[in-house]
C-alpha positions in Angstrom: 0.0 0.0 0.0 3.0 2.3 0.5 3.6 2.1 -3.2 0.4 4.1 -4.0 0.9 7.8 -4.8 -2.7 8.8 -4.5 -5.1 8.4 -1.6 -7.9 5.8 -1.9 -11.1 7.1 -3.2 -13.6 4.3 -2.8 -17.0 4.6 -4.5 -20.0 2.3 -4.1 -20.7 0.2 -7.2 -23.5 -2.3 -7.9 -23.6 -5.3 -10.2 -25.6 -8.4 -11.1 -24.5 -12.0 -10.8 -24.6 -13.4 -14.3 -22.7 -16.7 -14.0 -21.8 -19.1 -11.3 -19.3 -21.8 -12.3 -17.1 -24.1 -10.2 -15.7 -21.9 -7.5 -16.3 -18.6 -9.2 -18.9 -15.9 -9.8 -19.1 -13.5 -12.8 -20.6 -10.1 -12.0 -21.7 -7.5 -14.6 -21.2 -4.0 -13.3 -24.2 -1.7 -13.6 -23.6 1.4 -15.8 -21.9 -0.5 -18.6 -18.7 -0.6 -16.7 -17.8 -4.2 -17.7 -17.6 -7.3 -15.7 -15.3 -9.2 -13.4 -14.9 -12.7 -12.1 -14.0 -13.5 -8.5 -13.7 -16.7 -6.5 -16.6 -17.6 -4.3 -14.5 -17.2 -1.2 -14.2 -13.5 -1.9 -18.0 -13.0 -2.0 -19.7 -12.1 1.3 -23.2 -13.6 1.5 -25.7 -15.2 3.8 -27.7 -16.5 0.9 -27.4 -19.3 -1.7 -26.0 -17.7 -4.8 -28.4 -17.3 -7.8 -28.0 -15.7 -11.2 -29.7 -12.3 -11.2 -28.8 -11.4 -7.6 -27.6 -7.9 -7.1 -24.3 -7.2 -5.3 -22.7 -4.0 -3.9 -19.1 -3.2 -3.2 -16.6 -0.5 -2.7 -14.0 0.1 -5.3 -11.3 2.6 -6.0 -9.4 3.3 -9.2 -6.5 1.1 -10.1 -3.1 2.9 -10.1 -0.2 1.9 -12.2 2.7 1.3 -9.8 5.7 1.4 -12.1 6.5 2.7 -15.6 8.2 -0.7 -16.4 6.4 -4.0 -16.7 7.2 -6.8 -14.3 9.2 -9.1 -16.5 8.2 -12.2 -14.5 4.6 -11.5 -15.3 5.3 -10.7 -18.9 7.1 -14.0 -19.3 4.2 -15.9 -17.7 1.7 -14.2 -20.0 3.8 -15.1 -23.0 4.1 -18.7 -22.0 0.3 -18.9 -21.3 -0.4 -17.4 -24.8 1.9 -19.9 -26.4 0.3 -22.8 -24.6 -3.2 -21.6 -25.7 -2.1 -21.3 -29.3 -0.6 -24.8 -29.2 -3.8 -26.2 -27.8 -5.8 -24.3 -30.4 -3.7 -25.7 -33.2 -4.0 -29.2 -31.9 -7.8 -28.8 -31.8 -7.8 -27.5 -35.4 -5.7 -30.6 -36.6 -8.5 -33.0 -35.4 
């Protein structure tokens, strides 16, 4: 947290649960702000999860921490893309 230059500016957002798969939930953000997926363990609820339920949460704006990419993550992303392309090409060969 000491790496942030700007103070936190949390805002209340709402969304709708649009998918529940395995151990995760997909939430569409109201106001055409997109969607995100989170693991069930990060969702606070006293209810059984159902598609269409509304959720509310506090969120601040992401801040870029460094002008340079983290090379470890860049390499992991590159390897994952190669793996996906390889799997896609094997599927197309069938």
